[in-house]
C-alpha positions, 0 to 999 in steps of 0.5 A: 103359370106356377102350379101355386097360382092354381092352388092359391086360385082353389083356396079363394074357391074353398073360402068364397064357397063359404062367403056365399052359400048361406044364401041358399041354406037360410031357411034350413039353418034359421029352422035348426037354429030356432031363429027367423030367417032374417036374423039367420041373414045376418050371418051373411053380414057378419061375414062382411063384417069380418072382411070389412075390418080384416082388409085394412087391419091385415093389409099392414100387419102381415107385411113382414110375415113370410108369404107361406107362414101368413097363407097357411095361419089365415087357412088353419083358422079359417078352417077352424072358424068352420069347424066350431061353426058345424058343431054348435047350435048357438046363434051367437057362437055361429055368428063370432065364427063367421066373423073370424073366418071373414077376418083371416080370409081378407088376410088371405086375399091381400097376402095371395095376391102379393104372393101371385105378383112375386111368382110370375113375371111382370108380362104374366101378371095380369093372367095370374091375377085373373086366375086367383080371382076366377077361384071366387067367380067359380065359387059364385057358379059351382060352390053356391049352388053345391053348398045348397045341395049338400045342406039341403040333403044332408044338413047345413053343418054338412056344408060346413064340414065340406068347407073345413075339409077344401080348405085344409086341403088348399093348406096342404097345396100351399104348403107344398108349392109355396117358397117357405122363406122371406117376408113379403116387404123388405121395409116398413109400409108407408102408412103416413104417405099412403093415408095422405094420398087417401085424402081425396073426396073423389075416392071416398065418393068412389067407395061410397058407389061400391057400397051403394051399388053392393047393397043394392045387389046384395039386399035381394040375394041374400034372401033368394032362397026364401023369396023363390021357395015362399014366394015364387012357390018353387021346390027346394030342390030347384033352388040350387039350379037357380042360383047357378043360374045366377052365377052364370050370369055374374060370370057373364056380366064380370066378364062383359064389364071386364072388357069395357071398364078400362075404355068406357068406365062410366057408361059400364057403370051406369049400363050395370047400376041401372039395369040392377035398378030395373031388374030389381024392380021388375022381380019385385013385381014378377016374383009370383010367376016362376018363369019370369023370376028365374030369368030375372035372377039370372039377369040380376047376376049378369048386371050386378057383377058388370060393375065390379072391374069399373068400380075397382079400377075407378078407386086405384085410378084416384089413389095411385099413391096408396096402393096398400090402403087403396086396396084394403079401402076397396074390399072394405067399400064391397063388405060394407054394401054386404054388411049393410044390404042383408041388414036392411033386407031383414028390417023390411021382412021383420016389418011385414012387407014380405020378401019382394019388399026386398027387391024393392029396396035393392032398386032404392039402393042402386037409385042412390048408387046411381046418383053417386056415379053421375056426381063421380062423372061430373067431377072427373073433369077436374081430374089428371089424365092418369085418373081417367085413363090409369095405366095398368088399370086392367092388372089391378081389376084382375087382381080384385 
């Protein structure tokens, strides 16, 4: 495996840490900026908003850019957005930097995936893409907890400085290992053809399922640190350990889901989403009991991430003729859920319903996702065989 593949995976780790770490820093950040915890939680949605817009736009705009130029440009802008964020005391400025950083992070994902495919032989593409996606999984397990520890001991700004430094270090690795010449595409993207391929109601139902399932998970996840300290009564020093447990659960869940998504996509979706519903409701009831709350947080990560491979495979199976925009649409759907979940969670907290209410919200959104899965399962009987069992789905799933 070329060294450049691992460098790109580490780059995803650096940027993915920023995507996740605010979930463990909301109380400290809110106190420092003089805003409520729900309003601070909107910074998580801000990041998702940037990716939501950046994915489809940069998927097309950067198609002719030289790979190394695009990757370095995105990394530098991402690092600068965190430098500005670390220096500001203004909530609005921090919000804007979160959107800007996420916008180029979405572009980095698109270009990095194409770069990895070009660096390895066809038979090694699935493995190479799993290394790239593994950067985000490691960020879930390590980056989230380490960023929380750093923020709690040195202030949330220190976590931003650390992300900026890691991103610039990743840029040095990209400069040293990625070839510098050549555009990524020899011809203009066939946007018209891809748009026509996207005119498929079942595809948009799949996108809706992705958004709902993601919102169900993020409604609870975004406020875990506040829930654990205020409702459960854990000392802040224990929060990073619990979040690390969430990450370990997520790693186990995405691994298990990856093994079943190709052969049994709908059972995987039903089991994963149903698990999120049950565990969210249980967490709302058992949040005041520390042992139960910790166990349920780990299980929430496991069932929440178990659905990801099947959600990705489903979208690509239904849009074989639109690989560029199908990928962008799937990223956008995930980030629509990441945007809506914390926003709705903030509304119920502001309404005075308490932190356990976000878990009840997650359960309700999960029920809506289950209904969408059931409708998709019913409609699939009219699909072509390729859409039900697509060739190469495992490699596509690993790429995401």
